C-alpha distance (Angstrom), angle and dihedral (degrees) to the residues before:
residue distance angle dihedral
X1 . . .
X2 3.81 . .
X3 3.80 123.1 .
X4 3.81 130.6 -143.9
X5 3.78 140.3 176.5
X6 3.80 134.7 -175.7
X7 3.82 110.0 -179.3
X8 3.79 125.0 -149.2
X9 3.78 132.1 43.7
X10 3.82 103.8 -142.0
X11 3.81 99.1 68.5
X12 3.80 113.4 88.2
X13 3.81 94.4 -158.0
X14 3.81 93.2 49.8
X15 3.80 90.5 46.3
X16 3.82 90.3 53.7
X17 3.80 90.0 47.3
X18 3.79 91.5 52.5
X19 3.81 93.2 45.2
X20 3.81 91.8 50.8
X21 3.79 92.7 47.8
X22 3.80 90.0 51.4
X23 3.82 87.8 61.2
X24 3.79 92.8 48.9
X25 3.82 112.7 109.9
X26 3.82 117.5 -97.1
X27 3.80 94.4 -0.2
X28 3.80 126.0 135.2
X29 3.82 110.3 -154.0
X30 3.79 117.5 -161.7
X31 3.78 123.1 -134.9
X32 3.81 114.8 -83.5
X33 3.81 94.4 -123.2
X34 3.80 101.0 30.4
X35 3.81 96.6 66.7
X36 3.80 113.7 43.0
X37 3.80 107.2 168.7
X38 3.79 142.3 18.2
X39 3.81 94.4 -94.6
X40 3.82 91.4 54.1
X41 3.80 90.1 45.3
X42 3.80 92.4 54.8
X43 3.81 91.3 46.2
X44 3.81 92.3 51.3
X45 3.80 94.4 42.3
X46 3.79 90.4 50.7
X47 3.82 91.8 54.8
X48 3.79 93.2 44.8
X49 3.79 92.5 47.7
X50 3.80 88.3 64.4
X51 3.80 86.4 71.6
X52 3.80 103.1 28.8
X53 3.79 103.9 28.8
X54 3.81 132.3 -114.8
X55 3.79 124.6 -63.9
X56 3.78 143.3 144.5
X57 3.80 122.1 -42.4
X58 3.83 125.6 -132.2
X59 3.81 124.0 -167.9
X60 3.81 124.1 -175.7
X61 3.79 126.7 -151.1
X62 3.77 136.0 127.3
X63 3.80 114.9 -85.4
X64 3.79 132.2 -164.6
X65 3.78 138.9 -152.0
X66 3.82 87.5 -112.7
X67 3.80 92.9 65.2
X68 3.80 98.5 -101.5
X69 3.80 125.6 138.1
X70 3.81 124.7 -159.3
X71 3.78 93.5 -145.2
X72 3.84 125.3 92.9
X73 3.78 117.0 -125.9
X74 3.80 96.3 -152.8
X75 3.80 139.5 -13.9
X76 3.82 93.9 -88.6
X77 3.80 98.2 52.8
X78 3.84 129.6 76.1
X79 3.78 121.8 -88.1
X80 3.81 88.7 -117.8
X81 3.78 107.4 67.3
X82 3.80 115.8 -147.7
X83 3.77 131.2 174.8
X84 3.82 88.4 -91.0
X85 3.82 90.5 55.3
X86 3.80 90.2 54.4
X87 3.80 90.6 49.5
X88 3.82 89.2 52.6
X89 3.80 91.6 49.1
X90 3.79 90.6 49.9
X91 3.80 90.2 52.4
X92 3.82 93.8 48.5
X93 3.80 95.9 39.7
X94 3.81 89.4 -135.0
X95 3.83 95.3 140.6
X96 3.78 100.0 34.6
X97 3.80 105.7 137.0
X98 3.83 111.5 -114.7
X99 3.80 115.4 -108.6
X100 3.81 92.8 -112.1
X101 3.81 89.3 60.2
X102 3.80 97.2 38.5
X103 3.78 101.9 62.4
X104 3.80 96.2 148.0
X105 3.80 94.1 -96.2
X106 3.79 101.0 64.2
X107 3.81 125.3 102.4
X108 3.80 134.6 -155.7
X109 3.81 116.5 -144.5
X110 3.78 131.0 -173.7
X111 3.80 114.8 -150.9
X112 3.81 87.6 -154.0
X113 3.79 130.1 126.9
X114 3.80 121.5 -96.6
X115 3.81 99.0 -16.6
X116 3.80 90.2 116.7
X117 3.81 92.1 58.7
X118 3.79 119.2 115.1
X119 3.79 88.5 -112.7
X120 3.83 92.0 59.8
X121 3.81 95.9 42.7
X122 3.85 94.1 111.3
X123 3.82 88.4 60.0
X124 3.82 92.2 53.3
X125 3.80 93.1 45.0
X126 3.81 91.4 53.5
X127 3.81 91.1 44.4
X128 3.79 90.2 54.0
X129 3.80 89.9 54.0
X130 3.81 92.0 47.9
X131 3.80 90.1 51.3
X132 3.80 91.2 54.7
X133 3.81 97.4 -101.2
X134 3.81 104.3 -72.1
X135 3.80 118.1 -169.2
X136 3.81 89.7 -81.9
X137 3.79 143.9 -18.6
X138 3.78 119.6 -147.8
X139 3.79 145.3 172.9
X140 3.82 137.5 175.4
X141 3.79 117.7 -77.2
X142 3.80 89.5 -148.4
X143 3.78 140.9 36.9
X144 3.81 105.1 -60.1
X145 3.79 114.6 -142.1
X146 3.81 132.5 -167.1
X147 3.80 114.6 -176.5
X148 3.81 132.3 173.6
X149 3.81 118.8 -128.2
X150 3.80 139.8 134.6
X151 3.81 92.2 22.2
X152 3.77 91.2 -58.4
X153 3.79 145.1 61.9
X154 3.79 129.0 -90.7
X155 3.79 119.2 -150.9
X156 3.79 116.5 -161.0
X157 3.80 145.3 144.2
X158 3.81 130.0 -111.6
X159 3.80 129.2 -160.0
X160 3.80 116.7 -124.0
X161 3.81 104.6 -151.8
X162 3.81 111.4 178.4
X163 3.79 141.5 174.1
X164 3.79 135.3 -176.8
X165 3.77 128.5 -118.2
X166 3.77 125.1 -110.0
X167 3.80 123.0 -53.5
X168 3.82 89.9 30.2
X169 3.78 90.3 -52.6
X170 3.78 99.5 -47.6
X171 3.80 91.1 110.2
X172 3.83 128.9 41.1
X173 3.77 122.7 -109.0
X174 3.79 111.4 -96.4
X175 3.81 104.1 -141.0
X176 3.79 147.7 -0.6
X177 3.80 89.9 -100.1
X178 3.77 88.8 56.3
X179 3.81 90.8 49.8
X180 3.81 92.0 50.8
X181 3.80 90.0 47.6
X182 3.81 93.7 48.0
X183 3.80 91.9 53.5
X184 3.79 90.9 42.5
X185 3.81 91.5 53.7
X186 3.80 91.8 52.1
X187 3.79 127.0 95.7
X188 3.79 98.4 -118.0
X189 3.78 121.8 162.0
X190 3.77 138.4 178.9
X191 3.80 118.7 -114.6
X192 3.81 92.0 -90.5
X193 3.80 90.9 58.3
X194 3.82 97.8 -105.2
X195 3.82 117.4 134.6
X196 3.79 121.1 -103.7
X197 3.85 104.1 -112.2
X198 3.81 113.4 -107.6
X199 3.82 91.6 -126.4
X200 3.81 91.2 59.4
X201 3.80 92.8 74.3
X202 3.80 93.0 57.3
X203 3.80 87.4 51.0
X204 3.80 96.8 45.0
X205 3.81 104.3 40.3
X206 3.85 105.3 88.7
X207 3.82 125.2 -127.1
X208 3.80 115.8 -67.8
X209 3.81 93.1 -106.4
X210 3.83 90.4 63.0
X211 3.82 99.1 49.7
X212 3.84 104.9 76.5
X213 3.78 90.6 -166.5
X214 3.82 94.8 -178.8
X215 3.80 96.8 55.7
X216 3.80 123.0 162.1
X217 3.82 94.4 -153.4
X218 3.80 129.8 -3.6
X219 3.80 125.5 -43.2
X220 3.79 125.2 -178.7
X221 3.79 130.6 -161.6
X222 3.83 112.7 -169.4
X223 3.78 120.1 -161.0
X224 3.80 136.5 -178.7
X225 3.79 116.5 -91.4
X226 3.83 113.0 -170.0
X227 3.81 115.6 -141.4
X228 3.77 132.2 177.2
X229 3.78 124.0 -125.2
X230 3.78 120.6 -161.4
X231 3.80 117.0 -143.4
X232 3.78 111.9 -169.4
X233 3.79 114.0 -31.5
X234 3.81 102.1 -50.6
X235 3.80 113.8 19.8
X236 3.80 111.5 95.3
X237 3.80 119.9 -174.5
X238 3.80 124.6 -170.6
X239 3.80 115.5 -139.2
X240 3.79 129.6 -175.2
X241 3.77 110.7 -129.2
X242 3.79 123.4 175.3
X243 3.79 129.3 -98.0
X244 3.81 123.2 179.0
X245 3.76 144.3 -153.9
X246 3.82 113.4 -147.4
X247 3.79 126.5 -167.5
X248 3.79 109.2 -164.5
X249 3.77 137.3 -176.4
X250 3.79 94.4 -148.0
X251 3.82 114.7 -149.9
X252 3.78 141.0 -167.1
X253 3.81 124.7 -171.3
X254 3.79 134.0 -169.2
X255 3.82 139.8 145.9
X256 3.78 134.0 -124.6
X257 3.80 124.4 -159.3
X258 3.79 103.9 -117.3
X259 3.79 140.8 107.3
X260 3.80 94.4 -154.8
X261 3.80 106.9 99.4
X262 3.82 113.0 -148.5
X263 3.81 112.6 -135.9
X264 3.79 122.2 -157.9
X265 3.80 132.4 18.1
X266 3.80 97.3 -83.6
X267 3.80 94.1 49.1
X268 3.82 91.3 47.9
X269 3.80 90.7 51.7
X270 3.81 91.4 47.5
X271 3.81 90.0 50.6
X272 3.81 92.2 51.0
X273 3.80 92.0 47.0
X274 3.80 89.0 53.4
X275 3.79 100.7 40.8
X276 3.82 108.1 33.7
X277 3.84 96.4 64.5
X278 3.81 86.0 61.1
X279 3.79 94.0 56.8
X280 3.83 112.7 93.5
X281 3.81 93.0 -139.4
X282 3.80 91.0 60.2
X283 3.80 106.1 37.1
X284 3.83 134.6 43.7
X285 3.78 89.5 10.3
X286 3.81 134.8 134.4
X287 3.81 91.5 -138.2
X288 3.82 108.5 18.6
X289 3.78 122.4 -165.7
X290 3.79 93.9 -110.9
X291 3.81 90.9 57.5
X292 3.79 91.6 48.5
X293 3.80 88.3 57.6
X294 3.81 91.5 50.3
X295 3.81 99.4 -102.7
X296 3.80 119.6 134.6
X297 3.80 95.1 -148.0
X298 3.79 138.7 21.8
X299 3.81 89.7 -116.9
X300 3.82 90.4 55.7
X301 3.81 88.3 51.0
X302 3.79 92.7 51.4
X303 3.81 92.4 48.9
X304 3.81 94.7 42.5
X305 3.82 102.0 73.7
X306 3.78 142.0 59.1
X307 3.81 102.9 -118.4
X308 3.79 131.2 -147.2
X309 3.81 122.2 -178.0
X310 3.81 126.3 -155.0
X311 3.84 121.8 -175.5
X312 3.80 120.1 -138.6
X313 3.81 118.5 177.5
X314 3.81 103.4 -57.6
X315 3.79 97.1 -17.8
X316 3.77 135.5 80.4
X317 3.79 121.0 -141.2
X318 3.81 112.7 -147.5
X319 3.80 118.4 -162.5
X320 3.79 118.6 -173.5
X321 3.80 122.5 -165.7
X322 3.79 134.3 -172.7
X323 3.80 136.3 166.6
X324 3.79 116.3 -104.7
X325 3.81 130.4 175.5
X326 3.81 128.3 -160.8
X327 3.77 137.5 -166.3
X328 3.79 113.2 -161.2
X329 3.80 107.2 -159.0
X330 3.85 124.8 177.5
X331 3.80 115.1 -109.9
X332 3.79 110.8 -114.2
X333 3.78 133.9 177.4
X334 3.82 111.8 -83.0
X335 3.78 116.9 -116.1
X336 3.82 93.8 25.7
X337 3.78 136.8 97.3
X338 3.80 92.7 -92.3
X339 3.82 94.1 -60.5
X340 3.80 104.2 -173.5
X341 3.80 121.1 -126.2
X342 3.79 107.1 -143.8
X343 3.79 148.2 138.8
X344 3.80 119.9 -136.4
X345 3.79 125.0 -155.2
X346 3.84 110.1 -167.9
X347 3.78 125.3 -160.3
X348 3.80 88.4 -113.9
X349 3.76 132.6 12.2
X350 3.78 133.8 32.9
X351 3.82 119.5 -32.0
X352 3.80 120.6 -122.0
X353 3.80 105.8 -123.0
X354 3.80 115.6 -172.1
X355 3.80 98.6 158.1
X356 3.80 138.5 20.7
X357 3.81 132.6 172.7
X358 3.80 92.9 -106.1
X359 3.81 95.6 41.3
X360 3.78 108.6 63.2
X361 3.79 112.4 -171.8
X362 3.80 86.9 138.5
X363 3.85 103.1 23.9
X364 3.79 92.9 -130.7
X365 3.81 95.4 151.4
X366 3.77 132.2 65.8
X367 3.80 111.4 -134.4
X368 3.81 130.0 -167.5
């Protein structure tokens, strides 16, 4: 018997995740409000396994490309789990999997976007240690989608292709042509390693009126993306899934202990160059903040944002912003006419399972 939990009842995506998992074969799904964090989940699963036997563990929470998980590990840690939260849990032992559930063959899987990507691998490695080194820990490499349709739930993956604006993101892109060119000049590949064809960007980037390149927050423009679904050996059905264009004013926020307010770009940069190497999250760290935000060095991080500084008592709040643009494109089978890769969990009857974390015909999960 496998065990799953997806806490909260006000998030539509998490609700769909939980509903789909409840229709997964041989899976016990805990109540949405009864189990609130990973520690409680492991406690409850351990008790239940005395009756139903041990199996794999599934935990649902939103993930990000910066290695953050919207799922608390225990009652003492923040609701947003960062690398530092996992380090704390490892030190306390609060999420160490009980021996009855950690038999050497059991796996722990997050159904959380992007945390299985190569970029987020340090997060998964530390999580595996905090869990007491089960057989494996895994998460999706891509955006992980659960959607209701046809009296059931579809589970699928979505690529998150993204580029920055001009001047390394400090200025917005100027036109649709520039957006198409920026994506076309990137090194984007499908999950099998093949290059995204150059002509795809002209097809996927929406009309100029829908792009809102100079956004002050986040704007999303969804559009239909036809995919084919093969039933049996001959019947092909075309479905319309959703793709999206996202214009984002990406942000990063942190504080520095000081009452000396830097004025002007050069002084702000000098202050950051002096102070950030002293912050534990940035220096002498297995997964420093600048790497989480896709910068190779701390200096690149400092130079890569538009900075605003706000004083508060004896601290300074630094907010960095940059322009970032995404195309969310459904994952389909390479070498086909957009054949969709999906699982389907009907209200009644046997689910259609085309991919799982521990069965890798498409290598959609990162495993450590």
